[in-house]
N, C-alpha and C positions, 0 to 999 in steps of 0.2 A: 451497356452504358458504363458499368463499373470497370470494364476491362481497360478503359482509358487511363485508369489510375496507374497501372503497372509500368508503362513506358516512362512516365515522369519520374517514378521512384527509382527504377532500375538504371536510369541514365547516370546515376552517381555511384553505383555499386563498385565500379572498377577503379574509382579514385583511391590511390594509396593514402591511408589515413590510419590514425589510431589514437586511443585515449588511454594513457597510462593511469593506474589507479593509486599511485604511491604518494602523491604530494599531500602535505599536511593540510588538514581541513581548516585550521584557524586562519592561515594566511589566505587561502583561496576564497573563503566565504566572505571575508570582510572587504573585498575589493568592490568599490562602488561601480566600476565600469561594467560589471556583469549583471547589474540589476535590470530587470525587465521593465520597460515602460508600458503605460496603459494601452498604447496603440499597437503593441507588438504581440504576436502569438509565439514568439520564441525568445529565449534568453541569449545574451551575447556572451559567448564563451571567452574566458580569459586567455588571450593568445599566448601568454608566457607559461601557462600551466599545461602539463602533460596529462592531466586528469580530466575525464569526460564529465565535467560538472557544469550544470546550468543553474543559475540562481534567480529565482522568482522573487522580486521585491514586493514591498507593500502596495505599490500602485497596481502592479499586475494582479495581485491577489484580490484587491478591491474591485478592479475592473471586471474580473471574471468570477466573482464570488457567487457560489450557489448554495452556501451553507454546508457543503461537502468538499473536503480538501481534495480528494482524489479526482472528483469530477472537474474541479478547477484546474488541476495539473494536467488533465487530458489535452490541454491546448499545447503542451510540449510534445514534439515528435518523439515516439518511442515509449511514451507513458500512457497506459490505459487504466481504466477503472473496472474492477470486478465488483459488481454491485450486489447488495443484499436488499432487495426491494428498493424503495425510494430513499431510505434513510441513511444506510451505512454502506461502506465500500472499503476495499483494500487495493493496494497498488499492484500493477503488473508492468514490469519494465522489460522491454525487449523480449516479451513472451514468457518471462519468469515471474512467479508470484509466491504466495503462501510463505513458507519458511526460507525462501531464497531471496527475499527482499526485506531489508531492515528499515524500521522507522526509528530515527534517532532524534530526541528532543533534549536540548540543553546538555548534550554530551552523553546522554544515557539512552540505551536501546530500549524502545517500548516493547514490553513482553506481556503477551496475553495468550489467547488460544488461536493464534493466527494460522494454525495448520488447517483449520476447517473452512470450507467454502461459505459457510453461513456465519462466520465470525469476522467482524470488522475491527478497525483500530479505534480505540477510545481517545480521541483527540478533539478538543474544542476548536472548531474551524474559525471562530471569531477571534481566538487568541493568537493566531498565527500571523507573524509579521514578515518573516523571510524564510524561504525554503530553498535548499540546495538539493538538486536531483543529480545523483551520481549514477549514470547509466553504465551498466556492465559490471564485471566482477570487482568488488571492493573489499574482499576478505582480507587483503593485506593490512588495511587500516582498521576494519571493523569486525573481523573474525568470521566464523563459519557461516552464519546466516545471511551474510551480505554477498553471496555468490552472484546474485542477479542484479544487485544495485542497492542504493541507499536513498531514502527520503530523509534529509537532515533539516530539522527545524531549529532555528537560532533566533536570538533576540536582536533587535535593532539597537543602535546606540541610544543612550539616555539623552533627553532634551538638554540643550546647552544652557538654558536659563533656569534659575531656581524658581520654585513655586509649585502650585497645584495645576494639574491638567486633567481633562476628562474626555471620554468618548462614549457616545450612545449610539447604538445601531439597532434598527428595526427592519425586519424582513418578512415578506409574505410571498407565497407561491400558490398559484391557482390550481396546479395539478393535484396538490395534496391539501389545499386550504391551510397551508402552514402558517403559523404565527411564531416568529422567532425574535428574540431580543437579547442584547448584551450591553452591559454597563461596565465601564472601566474608570477607575480613579487612580491617578498617579501623583507622586510627590518627589520632587528633586530639591536637595539642599546640599550644595557643594559636592562632596565626595559620595554622598548617599543618594540612592535612587530606589524607589519602591513603587509597585503598582498592584492593584487588586481588581480582578474582573469576575463578574458573575454573568453567566449566559443560560438561557432557557429556550427550549424548542418544543413545540407541539405540532404534530402533523396528523392529518386524517388519512383514511384509506385512499390510496392514490388511484387516479383515473387512468384508464388505458383505452385506446381506440379499438375496442373489441367488446362483444357481448357474450362470447363463448371462448373457451380454451379446450384443448384436447390433451388428456394425460392418460397414458397407458390404455389407449384406444377409447377411453371414456370421455364423453362430451360433458363439460362442466360449465354451467351458466355463470356469467358475470353480471350481476344486477346493477343497473344504473351506471354501467361502465366503471364501477369502483371495485377494486380488488379487496374483498372482505378481509378484515383483521390484519391489515398492513399498516395500521396507525401506530404511532409511537410518541415517545417524549424523551427529552434529554436535559439534564441539569449539570452545569459545570461551574466549579470554583477554581480560580487560578490566582496564585500569588507569586510574585517575583521581586527580589531585592538584590541590589548589588552595591558594592563599596569599592572605591578606587582611591588609592592614596600612594603617590609616588610610583614605585615599581611594583606595588602589590595590588591585586584586584581579587575580588571574590564575588560569587553569585550564588543565590539560593532560590530554589523553585519548589513550589508545592502545587499539586493539582488533584482534584477529585472529580471524576466523571461518573454520572449515573445514567444508564440508558435502559429503557423498556420498550420493546417493539414486538408486534405480533407477527406470527407466521401465517401465511395464507393456508387455511385448513386443507385445501385441495393439493398442497405440496408437502404436507407433513403426514406421513403414514399412507395408508391405503385410501385412494380417492373415494369420497362419499358426497354425493350431491346435496344431501340434507344438511351438511355442515357449512355450506356456502350460501344458504338462504339469507336474504337481506333482513337485518334486524332493526333497521330504521335509524341506527346510530353509527355514523361513519368515523367517530372519534373514540369509541370504546375499544379496549384491548382485552380480548377474550383468550381462552386457551385455544391453540398453543401459543406461547410467547416466550421471549427470552428476557432475562434480567442480567445486567452487567454493571459492576461497580469497579472502577479502576482508580486506585490511590497511588500517587507517586510523589516522592520527595527526593531532591537531589541537591548537590553542592559542588561548585567548581572553585578551586583555588589556583591562582596564577601568580608567579613571581618572575620578574625580568631582571637578570644580571646584565652585565655589559654586552655580552654576546651570546647569552643563553636564555631561553625561555622555558620555564617549567610549569606544567599543568597537571592537576590532580582532580579527577571526577569521582564522586561517590554517590550512589543512589540506592533507594529501596522502593519496590513496587509490590502492591497487592492487587491481583486481578481475580475478582470473584464473579464467576459466570454460572447462571442457572438456566436450564431449559425446562419449561413447565408444559405438561400435556395431560389431559384427563387420563387418570390411571387406566391402563389397559395391560393385559398380560396374554402372552401366547402359551402360558403354562396354566393349566387348570388349578394347580395347587398353590399358586402365588397369591397372597392376600395383599391388599393395599397397606402401606405403612400407616402406623397410628399417628405419626406426625408428618405434616406436609405430604399427604398421600398423592398429590398430583405433581410432585417434583420429580421429573424424569431423570435429569442429569445435573450434576453440580461439579464444577472444577474450581478449586481454590489454589491459585498459583502465587507463591511468594518468591521474589527475585531480589537478590543482593548483588550489586555490581560495583566495581571500582576499576579505575584506569589511571595510569601515570605516563607522562610524556616529557622528554627533554629534547629541545630543538636548539642546535648550535649553529651560529652564524660566523664563527671565528676561524674557519678553515680555508681562507683564501676565496676561491671561486666555488667552494663546496658549501652546501647546506645539508646538515646531517640531523636525523631524528632517530631517537631511540625510545621505544615505548613498550608498555605491557598492559594487559587488562585481565580481569578476573570476574567470573560470574558464578553464582550458586543459586539453583532453583529447587523449590520444593512444591510438588503438586499433590493435592489431596482431593478425594472424590466422594460423592454421595449421590443419592437418588435411587429410584426403584429399578432403573435400567442400567446397563453397563456398556461402555464403549472403550474407555481408556483407563488403564490402571494407574495407581499411585506411583510416583517416581521421584527420585532426587537426581539432580544433574549438576555437574561441575565442569566448567571450561576455563582455561587459562591460556594466554598467548603472549609471545614476546616477538617484537618486530624491530627491524632497523631499516631506515630509508636514507637515501643520499641523492642529492641533485647537484649537478655541476654545469655552470655556464661556460661553454667552450668558447663562445664569441657572442657578439651582440645579436647574432642571427640564429645561433645554434645552442641548444641545451639538451642534456641527457639526464635521466633519472632512473633509479632502480631500487629494489628492496627485496628483503627476504623475511619470512615470518614462520614461526613454528607454533603450533597449537596442540594442546593436550585436552582431551575431554573424557569424562567418566560419567556413566549413567547407571543407576541402580533402580531397577523396576521391580515392584512387589508382585507377588503371585496373587491370583484371584480365583476362587473356586465358586461355582454357581450351583447351589444345592437344588434350585428349581429345574435347571437343565438336566442335572443328574437324575432326578426323579422322572422327568419327562422322557428321557431316553430309555430308562428301564420300562416305563409304561408302553413305549412304542416298540419294545422287543429287541432293542439293540443289545449286542453282547457286552459282557463286563469289560473287555479290553477297550472297545471303542468308547463305551460310556466313561471309563476312567480317563481316556485321552481327551475327550471333549468337555468334560465338566470343568477342567482347568481352563478358564477363559484367558488367563494370563499366567505364563510360567515366570519364575524369578529370573531376572536378567541382571548380570553384573559385568559390564564391559567397559573397556578403555580404548581410546582412539588417539592417534598421534599423526599429525600431518604437517608437511612443509608446503609453503606457497611462495611465489615470487613473481616479479615482473621487471621489465626493462623497456623504457620508452624514450622517445626523441621528439623534440619540437624544433622545426626549422621555419624561420621567418625570412624567406628570400627577398621580400620587398615590403614596402611600407604597409600595404593593405592585405598581404597574403600570408597565410600560415598553413603549414602541413604538420600533421602529428601522426606518430605510429607507436604501437605498443604490442608487445607479446608477453604473455604471462600465464601462470597456472593458478588455479583456485581449487577450493575444496568445500565440502559441507558435511558436518556430522549428521548421521541419521537422527531424526526426531523420535520421541517416545511413541507417537502414533505409528510411525513407520516400522518400529521394532516390535510393538506390543498391542496395538489396537486389535480388538476382536469382538465385533458386535454390529448390530444394524444401526447405521447412521441414517436417521430419518430424513436429514436434509437431502441426502442422495438416494435414500430408500434402497440400500444394498448392504450386504454383509461385507464390511471392510476388515481385513486381517493383516496384521503386521508380520514381519519376518525377522526373527531374533538374530539371524546370521548375517544380516546386511552389513556391507562395508561402507566406508565413507564415499560420498560422491567426489570425483576428481575430474578436472578438465583443463584444457588448454584453450586460450583465447587469443585472437588477433583482431585488433581494433584499429580503425583509421578515420581521419577526418581532414577536410580541407575547409578553410575559412577565408572568405573575402569580405572586408568590411571597410567602407568609406562613408562619407557624409550622406550619400543618397541610396546606397545599396548595401545590404548585408546578406551574404550567402553562406550557408553552412551545409556541408554534405558529409555524411558519415556512413561507413560500412563496418560490419563485424562478422566474425566467424568463430564458432566455439565447438569443440568436440569433447564429449564426456564418455568415459569408459565404464561408468557405473551410475547412470542417471536413474534415480528412484521414481517409480510411478506405480499407479494402481493398475494391475493387470487382471482382466477376467480370466479365471482359471479353468472354467468348464466343470468345476467340482460343485456338486449340489450341497448347500449348507444344511447341517443338521438342525440349525435353529429354525423353528417353525415360521413360515411365511417370509423367509429371508431370501430365497432364491439362490442365485449363483454367488460364489465367493469371489471377491476381488482382493487380490493379495499384493502387498507392496513388493516390488521386484526391481532389481537393477538391470539396466540395459545400456547398450552403446547408443548415444544420441548426438544429434547435430543441431545447432542453432545458427542461423545466418540471417542477414537482413541489411536494410539500409534506411537512412532517415535523411530528409532534405528539407530545408526551410529557406525562404527568400523574403526579405522585406525591401520594398522599393518605394522611394518617395517620388510620386508622379508629379505633384505640384507642392507648393509650400505647405498646404494644409491637407493634402490628400495622399494616403498611403495604401499600397496594395501588398498583401501578405499571402504566401502560399506555403503550406507545410504538409509533408507526406511521409508515410512510413510503411515498411513491409517487413514481416518476420516470417522466416521459413523454419519449420521444425521437422525433424525426421527421427523416428525410432529405428535405428539400424538393425536391432535385434529382431523386431517384429515386422520391419519393413512397412511401417505405417506412420502417419504424422502423430505428434504428441497431442494430448488433450489440452484444452484451454489455450489454443494458439490464436492470438488476435488476428482479425482480418486486416488487410491493407486498407488504408484510409488516406484521404486527401482533403485538406481544409483550405478554402479560398476566402479571403476577407478583404473588404474594401472599407476603409475608415476615413472619416473627416474629422480633423482636429483643429478647433479654433479656440485658443486660449484655454479656458476652463470648461469648454464644451466639446463633447465627443459623440459621434454617432457612427454605427457600423452596420454592415450587412454581410452575411456569411453563408456560404454554401458548403456543406459537409457531406462528402461522399464516402460511404462505407462499402467496400467490396464484399461480395458473397464469400463465405468461408465454406468451401467444399472439401478442403483437406482436413479431415477429422479422424480422430482415433476410433477404435472399435467401440460400438455402442454409444457414440457421441453423435448428436444431431447436427446436420448441416444447417447453416444459417444464411438466409438470403441477404443480399445487399440492400442498401437504402440510400436515398438522397434527401438530405434534410436542409431546411432553410431557417436561419436564425437572424434576428434583428436585436439591436441594443443601442444604448446610449447612456451618457451620464453628464451631469452638470454640477459644478461646484460654485457656490456663491457665499459671500460674507453676510452674516446676519447677527446683529446684536452682539458684536464682539467675538462671534464664533464663526466657524466655517461649516457650511451645510452642503453635503453631497447627496444628490439624488441619482440613483442608478435604476435603469429599466432594461429588462431583457425578455425577449419573446423567443422561446425555444420551440423547435418543431412547429413552425408557423402553420403548415398545412395539415397538422394533425395526422401525420403519416404513421401507419402501423409498421413498426420495425422491431427487430430483436437485437439484444446485446449478446453476442456469442459467449461472453465471459460472465453473464449474469447468473446468480444463484437460481433464479427462476426460469432460466432458458430451457431446462429439461422438461418443464411443465408447460411449455409452449405459451408462456406469458410474455406479451410484448412490453416494450418500454413505455413510460408515461407519454401521453399525447401532448397536445399544445399546452405550454406552460409559461405563464407570465409571472416574472419575478420582479418585485419592487423592493428596493432597499434604500433606506434613509440613514445617513450617518452624520452625527454632529460632533465636531471637534472643538474643544475649548481649552486654550492654554493660558487663560487670564483669570482663573478663579481666585 
């Protein structure tokens, strides 16, 4: 059944296309013509831009709102969600995730522990009004960690009229018995605009269409179809203010996000049936669990001269993450700490960032941009276990971009960037491992070698990147784009110096201090046809990397007790290729049909195997009826089987899911009330997300899920 997906997607692979990464974000994002409508599952790409950017506007986000940003953005071809249970997730763009995709909010890159498969982004989904998704390498504008793409969150324009306005949203989901709410109060007076939002979410252990799972050959029961200890909560405070006067504008943002969520006990450490017994309370959060608090403050200053625009962004972030698990030791001599004895790991990351940009419009047909950015990070650790050492990291970049309009139909653009990075990693000696190895009879030389879980590392990196793109509009409704470019990524601290059992994956992960930067070349392309009744977009891409960093099983037995085989970060030659296609067709005045598909191919040329976490092909068919303020839709979502897997990675069968939904907006007592309903996985199908944190434990995705959302808008307070 699922093989029928491939011909539809591959039909467009041969189309010459491309998406350059160099155009300035300010101009691109603020174009209203690329805003997604509520009835469409794809964004309309700006035909004059060489950048592969799709902008999801407020209507799109509300129409597909799930309480989780990445699950909402999965409606865009090429974007997938790597889930951590039912509560949190991180983006995967064209098969790349983790530190290869950047999340940018109000001009500042979100920085946390995104290197881990069990670490999501701390972003309030209720507070997001507009998102630009940049698919493909964007390191020219955003630096090292944007090699795979960017999720860029921006503010919508302030209301035109002075006064107070408010928004209240309530949401519930049946699969998790979720209760979520958000309140926003805004104020506009001439040049000043400010708004304050508070959001809170509570969700219970989520339901799955299975009563048992199998992990490491052991059968583990799932009582009442609820995955024990996957409940959680989130609290968010967001403040934003802006001032505009003449040619000057400034914006100030502050946010604080607190999250607490449980880990399924059968997926944390060695499986134990006794730990998953029903405790009669689906909302309590027991050990093991994670705590995250992310505080962020940023400022943007802009000034416009006659033909020059200047922008300065400054930000500070504090990401505090803790993982709690009942104290356990593999060394008989290790005693529990006297303070917080169950705190297994703690990472405290401070990030200072700044960027400046000048954009000139005074050079005839040329638009030139010169910019620089700077970031300094300081990471400190605590807890009775060890995985990642302390480190300080500094990165700085300088870039120049230029665009020329050759004619009304043809434009070219290109740019170059140089980045410098320096990382200083602290040494870490493990006295308990030292004593354990002596007791096990290992010789002094080997004991001395392994007791140092982390050696001191002081390394610097320097890289150039660049791109060249072209946009050709041969006719009124047609557009062709092509781009070739190079990109890079500095190795992260985990890839250089991790050395311990990562319980999320239950394996010994080890860094390699001699790793070089990732480097690659990319060719992108797209064709767009857009008129009043039909919108068609087809894109293909090919990337080749000479030092792609991945976790490789070494065949070496770890000296850490109960750790098994060592997985070491290693560089390899790798290839990424694929295609995306989407079509929106107006069948009648009120009836629309949409189809969107994607396919990603990955290959480790060194090992001659696919790369891990490669998303399967998928195809989404949607039929929607739109009558004024009323919408209803039905959807069939086909997910192909993923049999192209890396070593020690499980194959994932395909699935066919059916979804229903609708919304209506009505005036009431001077306000606008919007009611949205969605029914996901209508037939309670048991299926797996190949990218899920829990996939290794054979845990299926949530079953039938009814979501009800009520939003009240009031601009006449």
